[in-house]
N, C-alpha and C positions, 0 to 999 in steps of 0.2 A: 403385905408392906416391906418385902425384902428389900435390905438394903444393895445398891449396886455393886454385886460381888461377883464371885470367880465363875469362870467357864464351866459349860458343861460337856461340850461334844467337839470333837473332830473327827470328820469324815471323809473317807474317801470315796468319791463319786462316780456310781455308774448306774444305767439305765434311765438317766434324766435327760429331759429335753433342754436344749441350749434357749437361753433367754438373750435376745438381741439387745444391745444398748439402748437402741434409741426407743423402741416401742414396748419390749417386753414381751413380744410374741414368742412362743415355745415353738421350738421346731424338733418335734418328738421324733427319736432315731427308732425306728420299729425294729431294727436287728439289734438294738442294745435292749430291747424290752421283752423279747420272747424268749424267756428263761422260766423254768418251772417253780418260781418263787410261790406260788399258791399252793402248789402240791407240797412244797417243802414246809411252808407255814403249817398245814392241817397235821404235820407228822411229829410235832414234838419241838418246835422253836421255844429254846427257853425263854423264860419270862422273869418279871420281878424288875421294876424300874428303880432308878436312882433317888426316886422322891419318896420311898417308902410303900408304893403300891405292892402289895404281897406277891409272891410267887403264886402263879395259876391265874393270873389274869388274861382272858381269852383273847386270842388274836382272830384277824379275818375281820369279816363285816359284822355289824353290830349284833346281827341276829344268829351269829356263828356260821353262816354260809361261807364255805371255805374257798370258791372257785367260780363265782359268777357275780355279776351286778345285781342290787337288789330288783332292778326292772328286767332283769334276764339279757342284757345287751351281751353279745358275744365277746369273748376275750380278745379278738383281734381287731375291734373297732377301735379308729383313730380319733384323736381328740378333734381333729378337723371336721368329723362328721356330727357333732354336738354331744356325743355321748359323755356322761359323767357317771362316776361310781355314786351310786344314792344310798349312804349310810343312814339308816331310820334309827334315830335317836330319840330320846324323849327331849322335849322342849325345855329349855331353861327354866327355872323357877322365876314366876313373875317379879319383875322389878330387879333381878339380878342380872349383873353383866354376862354376856356369853363371850368366854375366852377359849383358847386352844393352845396346846402345848405340841412341840415336836419331840418324838422319842425316836432313838436311834440304836442301833446294835452294830457289831462288827462281826462279818462272818470269816471263817477260816482262810477264805480265798482271798481276803483283802477288800472286797466289797463290804459296804455298809447299807444296811436296810433301815428305812426311814417310815414312821408311822405319824399321824396326827392324833392328839387326843383332846377331848371336850371336857371343861371344868366349868364350874361357877365359882364366883367370888368366896372365899373361905373353905372351899373344897380342895382335895389334892388332883392331880391330874388323872384322868379316868382311863376308860378303855381305848386299848390301842386300835385306831381304824387304818386299815392298809390301803393306799392306793395301789392300783393295778402296776403302774410303773413307778419303782419306789428303790431301785438297787442303784448307788452311786459307785462307779468303777474306780479303781485304786489308780488309774493313769489319767483321770481327768485333768485338764490345764488348770495349774494354778491360778486363782484369781476368776475364773469364769463361772458366772453363776447359772447353774442349769436347774430343773423344774420335774415333779412329779407329774403323774396323772392328777387330773382334779377329783375332788370328792365334793358331794353335796351334803351339808350337815344342817338340818333344820330350815331348808331353803336357802342356806348361804352357800356358795360355790367358792372354794378356796383350793390351794394346793401348797406344797411345801417346796421351797427353794434353798438351794445350796451351793457353796463354792469351795473348792479345796484351797488352803491357804499355803505358801511357800513351806512353812515347816512340817506340812504332813497333815495338819488339821483341817476340819471343813467347818465353814460358820453356815447355819441355818437360820431361816426365816420362813414367814407365811405371807402368801399373797392371796386378795381377794378378787372375786371377778365382779364387775359393775353390771348391776340388775339392768341399767338402761341400755348400755351399748355393748355389752360383753366383753368389755376391755379389762386387762389385770392392772390393778392399782400398785402402789409404791410397795416394796417389801417391808414388812412388819417385822423388827427384830426383837425377838426376846431377849431380855437382860442377860440371861445365861443362855447361851447358845452355840458354845463349841463342843465338839465331841473330841477329847485326847485322842491323838494318835496310839497311844500306847494302853488304851482301855483293853481290857481283856475282851477274848473273845465270846460272844452271845451274852454279854452284860446288857440289859437295856439301861438307858439314860434318857431322861427326860428334861426340856429346857423349860424355863419360868413361861408364864402364860403370856399371850398378847390379846388383844379383843379382836374377836372375828367379827363382831358389829362395830366397825371402826366409823368414826367421825369423818366427814368429807376431807378434811385435814388432818390425817394421824400426824401425831407430833410426839417427840420425846417428852415433851412438857403437857401432854394432854392429862395426865392422870400423875404428873410426878414433880418433885422439886429436884433441881440440881445444887449440890453443894461442892465447891471446887475449892481449891489453893492456887494461889497466883505467883507468878515469880519467873525468874530465869535461871537456869541451872548452873550459869557460869557467873551469876550475880546476887550472892546470898543478901547483898542489901535491898535488893529489889521484891523480895517476899520469900515465903515458905519453901518455893520449889527449890531454891538454891540451898537448902538447908539439910539435903539428904539424896540417896538414889530414889529413882523412881518408884520402886517396890516398898521402900521406907514411908516414902511420902504417901502414896497410894494406901497403906494401911492406917496413917493417921488422918487422912481423908475420910476414909469408911468411920472411924471411931466419931468424927465430928456428923458424919451423914446419920448413924445410928442415934445419936441426940435429936435430930431432926424428925427422923422416922418415928420416934416415939411420942411425937407432938402433932403432927399432921394428919391423923385420922386415915381416911381411907387411900389417901396418896402415898406412892411411893417416893423413895429417894434414890437418886443417881449420883454417884461421885464422880469428879470430874478432874482434870487437871486444866490448869488456865496459862499456858506457857507463852511468855512474851518472846517472841520470834523476831520481831524487828525492834531495837532498842536505840533510842534517841542518842546522840553523841554530842559531846561537847566541843569537839573539834570537826574540822570538815574531813569527810570521806572521799576518795578518789572518784566516785560516781557523782558527787554533789549532792546525795540525799540525805547526809548526816545521819545514816543510819548503821548500826553493826547489826547483821543478820545471823540467826543462828543457823548452823549447818544443819543439813537435812539429816546427818547420822544424829544428832542430838535429837532433832524433833522425832526420828523414827523411834528411838528409844521410848518415848512416852506414848507413841500411837501403838506401839507393839504391847506394852504393857497394859493400855486400855482396852485394847483388843482382848486379851486374855482375861481380864477382870471384869469385863462388862461396864467399862467407864466410858465417859464423853472426854474428848479434848478441845479446847478452846485454844486457837491460834490467834495471840494477840498482836496486832502492828501499832507501834507509835507515829507511823507515817513519816516525821521529820519532814524533809524538802521533797519527798517523794509525792506520789498520789495512792489514795487507797485503793483503786482499782488495780493499778501495776502491781503494788505488794501482794495483793491477795491473789492476782493471777501465778505469781511465784509460787504459790503454795498448792497448785490445783492437783499435783499427785496425791496430795494427803486429804484435799477436800471431797475426792471420789470415794473417800470412806464414809459410810454412813454416820460414822459416829464424831467425825471430826467438824468443828464448827470455826466461825470467825469472831474476833473481837477488834474495834477499832478505837483508837485513845486520840481524840482531835486536841488533846492538852498539848501534844508536841507535834502538832501540823502547822508549822509557822513560816511556811515558805512565804505566803502572800505578805508577812509582816517584815521580810527581810532581815529578821533576827533570828539568833539561832536557837534551837529547841532548847527549851528548860529556862530561858530567862524571860519569856512572857507565857501566857497561856494561849495556845492556838485555837484553831477552829476548821470545821468543815461544814458543808451546806448539804440541805435536803437532796439536791440533785447530785451530789457525791455518793450520798447514802444510797440513791436511787440505782446508781450505774452499779454498786457493788450487789444491791440485792438482784438485779437482773442478772447478773453474772450467775451468783449463787443459785437462783432459780433454775438457768439454764442447765446447771451441772446436775441439781436434783431430778430436773425432768428426764435428761438424758439417761442417767444412770438408775433409774426408779427408785432414788432415796425419799425417805422421809425429809419434811422439810428441813433445811438448814436454819441454823440459829445465827442470826447476826446482831450481836451486841455491840452498842456504842456507849462508851463512858461519857458521862456528863457531872460536872458539878458546878457550872456556872452558865446562865442563857446564853452566852456568846459562844459557847463550845459548839452549839450545833445550831448553825443558822438556817432561816426558811423551813423550821419543822412543818410547816403547813404545806410544804411542796413534797415531803416524804410520802411516797404510795405504797399501797397494801399490793404485795406480790404473793400469789400461790408459790407454796414451794418454799417460804422463807419465814420465820417467825423472828420478827424485831424485837429487840429488848434493848431499853435504854437502862444502863446501870448508874444508880447515884454513887459516885466514885469519891466522894468527898470525905474527909475526917474530921474529927472533932467532937464537940458536945453531942448529946443524943438530940435535944430539941432541934438542932440545926441539922443536924443529920435526917432526921424524919421529915423536916420541913422540905429538904431539898430531894428526898425519894418522892414526896406527894407532887412536888413540882414537876421533875424530869422523868422519872421513873413510871410514874402512875398514868400521867397525862398521854393522849395520842401525839405521835402515832405510836408510841410504845405499845406493843401488843402483850409482852411478857415482862413485867417489872423485874428488876435486879438491884440488888443491894449489896455494896461491898462493907466489908468490916477489915479494921486495921488492927493487928495485936498489940502494936507498940505506940499507936498515933491517937486511937479514940480515946475519948476521957469521959467515962470509961468504956471499954468494949461492950457492945449490947450481948446479952444473954441469948440463946435460941430462944427461950420463952419470950424475950422482948421481940426478938425480930418476927417470931409467928404471930405475935399479936399486933403486927402493923396492918392496915387495912387498904388494899388486901395484902394478905403476906406474899413476899417475894416469890416469883418462880424460879429465880437463880440467885443463889447466895454465895459470894465470892469472898475468901479470906485472904489478906496480904499481910 
């Protein structure tokens, strides 16, 4: 139950196959993989993982065979021929979750070698299993996802994926191959998944685990709660995010996350920034939207801190006299990041009333929610991302009209947030009425440090039935 914490790895990528944006199909470059890495592995590559695995952990295949697949497939066979490295490992304990970690270490020539480790819940990351194609070149294009050769572990076919970041680090992930049609699924992102560019040579680091037996719709919320702080960095009155720099606020969010992590059993907790990027104004704006938009530079500060610390980011839009889809589309460069999500606030969507935001409570329709869901689902599919989370704030029935028209989109986790403040019984009633009921798939609950009377404790929040998947502090 690790709290959403710091990064593990930054890798320079070589020997990987490129993943196309639309399909995730790898195009392995044979000339990038015909290197004698297996011979080098067998002759004393240093070991010792960052998660406490003692020095001397064996490398190569699970049975110690240094230079061939378990079924004798020749080394020059391509993935297109259907071969996979078969790693014979013991099956997981009955009833336990099958999880894997990604391990990496930097070589003297700037390449980074990648391995996969299997673990069971409650145990550390285990033996390093080495894909045949596993070296990341130091000159890989920033932002381009690359993949290793596949591995088969206990009947599951998977591979590691990585992309080099602009700062010299590499983000890693795991992909699973469908047993039905052979396609590769969305990238599953470990909570700690970055190898620092400055990591010393030959020091193995291990990511946090992800599930190898993934459900049909792998999600950040599958086995975790999200705890976030809400606000705008330029307006302290709007919430906690305006009261410090991103690193300071992230530390405080982690402290609150730890309180929930002690209460929620087997669930993990992920810390998050909830950034208001479109703030309604009390005066008309030149474009007629009554919105003040946060600059990309401000948004990028939170995105980069979240990337480094394994957090999520919610980009919140108050809509004003604009429309939700248009405002979400303006954020597309950030939404192509797997950990960046969207929140919509109908309270300030007042164009249909002819009254400026803030004087009346606005609304949006189920059809408008569907437009945004459709757009986010297309991004998730095109980029091979986990489902996007779309949160819609609500504290009165009219804020979300035609709830019955809201559809279920694969690739989107829809969350309705009980956004009102006040007495605890009133907040709980609103949570049951808005956040728990359909079409909400992931109930959310907002708490106000200054306006709730009194603020509910984490113990009280966890006592809700069901406990919220997302918790926001303002």
